[in-house]
PyMOL commands that place a pseudoatom at each C-alpha (Angstrom):
pseudoatom trace, name=CA, resn=MET, resi=1, chain=A, elem=C, hetatm=0, pos=[43.715, 2.313, -28.032]
pseudoatom trace, name=CA, resn=ALA, resi=2, chain=A, elem=C, hetatm=0, pos=[41.675, 2.467, -24.833]
pseudoatom trace, name=CA, resn=ARG, resi=3, chain=A, elem=C, hetatm=0, pos=[38.798, 4.865, -24.723]
pseudoatom trace, name=CA, resn=GLY, resi=4, chain=A, elem=C, hetatm=0, pos=[37.915, 6.743, -21.584]
pseudoatom trace, name=CA, resn=ARG, resi=5, chain=A, elem=C, hetatm=0, pos=[34.433, 6.090, -20.296]
pseudoatom trace, name=CA, resn=ARG, resi=6, chain=A, elem=C, hetatm=0, pos=[32.142, 9.005, -20.803]
pseudoatom trace, name=CA, resn=ARG, resi=7, chain=A, elem=C, hetatm=0, pos=[29.819, 9.646, -17.880]
pseudoatom trace, name=CA, resn=MET, resi=8, chain=A, elem=C, hetatm=0, pos=[26.204, 10.303, -18.725]
pseudoatom trace, name=CA, resn=LYS, resi=9, chain=A, elem=C, hetatm=0, pos=[24.415, 13.204, -17.072]
pseudoatom trace, name=CA, resn=PHE, resi=10, chain=A, elem=C, hetatm=0, pos=[20.988, 13.157, -15.504]
pseudoatom trace, name=CA, resn=ILE, resi=11, chain=A, elem=C, hetatm=0, pos=[18.770, 15.808, -13.997]
pseudoatom trace, name=CA, resn=ASN, resi=12, chain=A, elem=C, hetatm=0, pos=[17.128, 15.511, -10.615]
pseudoatom trace, name=CA, resn=ALA, resi=13, chain=A, elem=C, hetatm=0, pos=[15.706, 17.791, -7.930]
pseudoatom trace, name=CA, resn=ASP, resi=14, chain=A, elem=C, hetatm=0, pos=[19.169, 19.106, -7.058]
pseudoatom trace, name=CA, resn=GLY, resi=15, chain=A, elem=C, hetatm=0, pos=[20.241, 19.870, -10.624]
pseudoatom trace, name=CA, resn=VAL, resi=16, chain=A, elem=C, hetatm=0, pos=[22.712, 17.998, -12.809]
pseudoatom trace, name=CA, resn=GLY, resi=17, chain=A, elem=C, hetatm=0, pos=[24.772, 15.065, -11.557]
pseudoatom trace, name=CA, resn=GLU, resi=18, chain=A, elem=C, hetatm=0, pos=[26.705, 12.146, -12.970]
pseudoatom trace, name=CA, resn=VAL, resi=19, chain=A, elem=C, hetatm=0, pos=[25.333, 8.661, -13.483]
pseudoatom trace, name=CA, resn=GLY, resi=20, chain=A, elem=C, hetatm=0, pos=[28.018, 7.178, -11.235]
pseudoatom trace, name=CA, resn=GLN, resi=21, chain=A, elem=C, hetatm=0, pos=[26.675, 9.220, -8.339]
pseudoatom trace, name=CA, resn=GLN, resi=22, chain=A, elem=C, hetatm=0, pos=[23.112, 7.938, -8.164]
pseudoatom trace, name=CA, resn=ILE, resi=23, chain=A, elem=C, hetatm=0, pos=[20.826, 5.999, -5.881]
pseudoatom trace, name=CA, resn=SER, resi=24, chain=A, elem=C, hetatm=0, pos=[17.719, 4.097, -6.966]
pseudoatom trace, name=CA, resn=ILE, resi=25, chain=A, elem=C, hetatm=0, pos=[14.376, 4.417, -5.201]
pseudoatom trace, name=CA, resn=THR, resi=26, chain=A, elem=C, hetatm=0, pos=[10.849, 3.183, -5.872]
pseudoatom trace, name=CA, resn=PHE, resi=27, chain=A, elem=C, hetatm=0, pos=[8.203, 5.908, -5.920]
pseudoatom trace, name=CA, resn=ARG, resi=28, chain=A, elem=C, hetatm=0, pos=[4.456, 5.294, -5.689]
pseudoatom trace, name=CA, resn=SER, resi=29, chain=A, elem=C, hetatm=0, pos=[1.815, 8.013, -5.572]
pseudoatom trace, name=CA, resn=PHE, resi=30, chain=A, elem=C, hetatm=0, pos=[-1.875, 7.962, -4.799]
pseudoatom trace, name=CA, resn=VAL, resi=31, chain=A, elem=C, hetatm=0, pos=[-2.046, 11.640, -5.806]
pseudoatom trace, name=CA, resn=LEU, resi=32, chain=A, elem=C, hetatm=0, pos=[-2.117, 12.233, -9.544]
pseudoatom trace, name=CA, resn=PRO, resi=33, chain=A, elem=C, hetatm=0, pos=[0.761, 14.429, -10.741]
pseudoatom trace, name=CA, resn=PRO, resi=34, chain=A, elem=C, hetatm=0, pos=[-0.363, 17.579, -12.616]
pseudoatom trace, name=CA, resn=ASP, resi=35, chain=A, elem=C, hetatm=0, pos=[0.710, 16.241, -16.022]
pseudoatom trace, name=CA, resn=ALA, resi=36, chain=A, elem=C, hetatm=0, pos=[-0.710, 12.717, -15.540]
pseudoatom trace, name=CA, resn=LYS, resi=37, chain=A, elem=C, hetatm=0, pos=[-2.719, 11.220, -18.374]
pseudoatom trace, name=CA, resn=ASP, resi=38, chain=A, elem=C, hetatm=0, pos=[-6.313, 10.108, -17.767]
pseudoatom trace, name=CA, resn=ASP, resi=39, chain=A, elem=C, hetatm=0, pos=[-5.221, 6.457, -17.779]
pseudoatom trace, name=CA, resn=TYR, resi=40, chain=A, elem=C, hetatm=0, pos=[-2.507, 6.948, -15.108]
pseudoatom trace, name=CA, resn=PRO, resi=41, chain=A, elem=C, hetatm=0, pos=[-3.252, 4.368, -12.403]
pseudoatom trace, name=CA, resn=PRO, resi=42, chain=A, elem=C, hetatm=0, pos=[-2.938, 5.683, -8.826]
pseudoatom trace, name=CA, resn=GLY, resi=43, chain=A, elem=C, hetatm=0, pos=[-0.395, 3.617, -6.922]
pseudoatom trace, name=CA, resn=LYS, resi=44, chain=A, elem=C, hetatm=0, pos=[1.712, 2.830, -9.987]
pseudoatom trace, name=CA, resn=ARG, resi=45, chain=A, elem=C, hetatm=0, pos=[5.312, 2.112, -8.972]
pseudoatom trace, name=CA, resn=ILE, resi=46, chain=A, elem=C, hetatm=0, pos=[8.069, 3.927, -10.811]
pseudoatom trace, name=CA, resn=SER, resi=47, chain=A, elem=C, hetatm=0, pos=[11.818, 3.690, -10.387]
pseudoatom trace, name=CA, resn=LEU, resi=48, chain=A, elem=C, hetatm=0, pos=[13.776, 6.911, -9.963]
pseudoatom trace, name=CA, resn=ARG, resi=49, chain=A, elem=C, hetatm=0, pos=[17.526, 7.525, -9.988]
pseudoatom trace, name=CA, resn=LEU, resi=50, chain=A, elem=C, hetatm=0, pos=[18.620, 10.449, -7.837]
pseudoatom trace, name=CA, resn=SER, resi=51, chain=A, elem=C, hetatm=0, pos=[21.655, 12.096, -6.331]
pseudoatom trace, name=CA, resn=PRO, resi=52, chain=A, elem=C, hetatm=0, pos=[22.607, 10.715, -2.913]
pseudoatom trace, name=CA, resn=GLY, resi=53, chain=A, elem=C, hetatm=0, pos=[21.339, 12.980, -0.155]
pseudoatom trace, name=CA, resn=THR, resi=54, chain=A, elem=C, hetatm=0, pos=[18.239, 14.184, -2.010]
pseudoatom trace, name=CA, resn=GLU, resi=55, chain=A, elem=C, hetatm=0, pos=[15.424, 15.179, 0.356]
pseudoatom trace, name=CA, resn=VAL, resi=56, chain=A, elem=C, hetatm=0, pos=[12.096, 13.480, -0.258]
pseudoatom trace, name=CA, resn=GLY, resi=57, chain=A, elem=C, hetatm=0, pos=[10.411, 16.917, -0.154]
pseudoatom trace, name=CA, resn=LYS, resi=58, chain=A, elem=C, hetatm=0, pos=[12.437, 18.123, -3.142]
pseudoatom trace, name=CA, resn=ILE, resi=59, chain=A, elem=C, hetatm=0, pos=[11.253, 15.192, -5.234]
pseudoatom trace, name=CA, resn=ILE, resi=60, chain=A, elem=C, hetatm=0, pos=[7.647, 15.815, -4.172]
pseudoatom trace, name=CA, resn=ASP, resi=61, chain=A, elem=C, hetatm=0, pos=[7.933, 19.529, -5.019]
pseudoatom trace, name=CA, resn=ARG, resi=62, chain=A, elem=C, hetatm=0, pos=[9.326, 18.708, -8.442]
pseudoatom trace, name=CA, resn=ILE, resi=63, chain=A, elem=C, hetatm=0, pos=[6.778, 16.022, -9.318]
pseudoatom trace, name=CA, resn=PHE, resi=64, chain=A, elem=C, hetatm=0, pos=[3.667, 17.692, -7.937]
pseudoatom trace, name=CA, resn=ALA, resi=65, chain=A, elem=C, hetatm=0, pos=[4.463, 21.420, -8.385]
pseudoatom trace, name=CA, resn=GLU, resi=66, chain=A, elem=C, hetatm=0, pos=[1.165, 23.291, -7.919]
pseudoatom trace, name=CA, resn=LYS, resi=67, chain=A, elem=C, hetatm=0, pos=[-0.579, 20.204, -6.468]
pseudoatom trace, name=CA, resn=VAL, resi=68, chain=A, elem=C, hetatm=0, pos=[1.914, 19.869, -3.598]
pseudoatom trace, name=CA, resn=ASN, resi=69, chain=A, elem=C, hetatm=0, pos=[-0.704, 21.179, -1.134]
pseudoatom trace, name=CA, resn=GLN, resi=70, chain=A, elem=C, hetatm=0, pos=[-2.767, 18.025, -1.811]
pseudoatom trace, name=CA, resn=ILE, resi=71, chain=A, elem=C, hetatm=0, pos=[-0.089, 15.783, -0.266]
pseudoatom trace, name=CA, resn=GLY, resi=72, chain=A, elem=C, hetatm=0, pos=[-1.277, 14.472, 3.073]
pseudoatom trace, name=CA, resn=MET, resi=73, chain=A, elem=C, hetatm=0, pos=[1.339, 11.916, 4.075]
pseudoatom trace, name=CA, resn=VAL, resi=74, chain=A, elem=C, hetatm=0, pos=[4.722, 10.684, 2.883]
pseudoatom trace, name=CA, resn=VAL, resi=75, chain=A, elem=C, hetatm=0, pos=[5.807, 7.166, 3.839]
pseudoatom trace, name=CA, resn=ILE, resi=76, chain=A, elem=C, hetatm=0, pos=[9.304, 5.747, 3.381]
pseudoatom trace, name=CA, resn=ASN, resi=77, chain=A, elem=C, hetatm=0, pos=[9.758, 2.008, 3.845]
pseudoatom trace, name=CA, resn=GLY, resi=78, chain=A, elem=C, hetatm=0, pos=[6.450, 1.748, 5.713]
pseudoatom trace, name=CA, resn=LYS, resi=79, chain=A, elem=C, hetatm=0, pos=[6.982, 4.664, 8.141]
pseudoatom trace, name=CA, resn=ALA, resi=80, chain=A, elem=C, hetatm=0, pos=[5.413, 8.130, 7.960]
pseudoatom trace, name=CA, resn=VAL, resi=81, chain=A, elem=C, hetatm=0, pos=[8.167, 10.748, 7.622]
pseudoatom trace, name=CA, resn=GLU, resi=82, chain=A, elem=C, hetatm=0, pos=[8.757, 14.480, 7.395]
pseudoatom trace, name=CA, resn=ARG, resi=83, chain=A, elem=C, hetatm=0, pos=[9.663, 16.020, 4.042]
pseudoatom trace, name=CA, resn=ASN, resi=84, chain=A, elem=C, hetatm=0, pos=[13.276, 16.788, 5.062]
pseudoatom trace, name=CA, resn=ILE, resi=85, chain=A, elem=C, hetatm=0, pos=[14.309, 13.098, 5.257]
pseudoatom trace, name=CA, resn=LEU, resi=86, chain=A, elem=C, hetatm=0, pos=[17.235, 12.198, 2.984]
pseudoatom trace, name=CA, resn=LEU, resi=87, chain=A, elem=C, hetatm=0, pos=[16.589, 9.359, 0.559]
pseudoatom trace, name=CA, resn=GLU, resi=88, chain=A, elem=C, hetatm=0, pos=[18.867, 6.323, 0.508]
pseudoatom trace, name=CA, resn=GLU, resi=89, chain=A, elem=C, hetatm=0, pos=[19.528, 3.485, -1.928]
pseudoatom trace, name=CA, resn=GLY, resi=90, chain=A, elem=C, hetatm=0, pos=[16.542, 1.134, -2.193]
pseudoatom trace, name=CA, resn=ASP, resi=91, chain=A, elem=C, hetatm=0, pos=[14.020, 3.353, -0.369]
pseudoatom trace, name=CA, resn=ARG, resi=92, chain=A, elem=C, hetatm=0, pos=[10.342, 2.816, -1.154]
pseudoatom trace, name=CA, resn=VAL, resi=93, chain=A, elem=C, hetatm=0, pos=[8.450, 6.120, -1.119]
pseudoatom trace, name=CA, resn=ASP, resi=94, chain=A, elem=C, hetatm=0, pos=[4.642, 6.244, -0.997]
pseudoatom trace, name=CA, resn=VAL, resi=95, chain=A, elem=C, hetatm=0, pos=[2.716, 9.524, -1.274]
pseudoatom trace, name=CA, resn=TYR, resi=96, chain=A, elem=C, hetatm=0, pos=[-0.895, 9.817, -0.089]
pseudoatom trace, name=CA, resn=GLU, resi=97, chain=A, elem=C, hetatm=0, pos=[-3.542, 12.468, -0.612]
pseudoatom trace, name=CA, resn=LEU, resi=98, chain=A, elem=C, hetatm=0, pos=[-5.069, 14.551, 2.159]
pseudoatom trace, name=CA, resn=LEU, resi=99, chain=A, elem=C, hetatm=0, pos=[-8.158, 12.871, 3.575]
pseudoatom trace, name=CA, resn=GLY, resi=100, chain=A, elem=C, hetatm=0, pos=[-11.266, 14.904, 4.226]
pseudoatom trace, name=CA, resn=GLY, resi=101, chain=A, elem=C, hetatm=0, pos=[-13.862, 14.207, 6.816]
pseudoatom trace, name=CA, resn=GLY, resi=102, chain=A, elem=C, hetatm=0, pos=[-15.270, 15.483, 9.957]
for i in range(1, 102): cmd.bond("trace and resi %d" % i, "trace and resi %d" % (i + 1))
show_as sticks, trace
zoom trace
């Protein structure tokens, strides 16, 4: 008797999706997320699985919540981008803090 494959669900910035409909990205932040532990190393790479067509800004809003105003620059694959860019399979996202100075 063949069993049907059960699709696992995941939650991302756009809500609930199915595992078969995901992309993988690498996310690295030099801004500490609000719930980060004291030993969280800035620049730590994490892998995220998301729905195709997710905007980088939605991920940033979800991860940083009330600290989102501390984001100075978002870089995807080595290029500075706007927050409305859609993420694609294999993207490398780096998030940098605002720099002060005068």
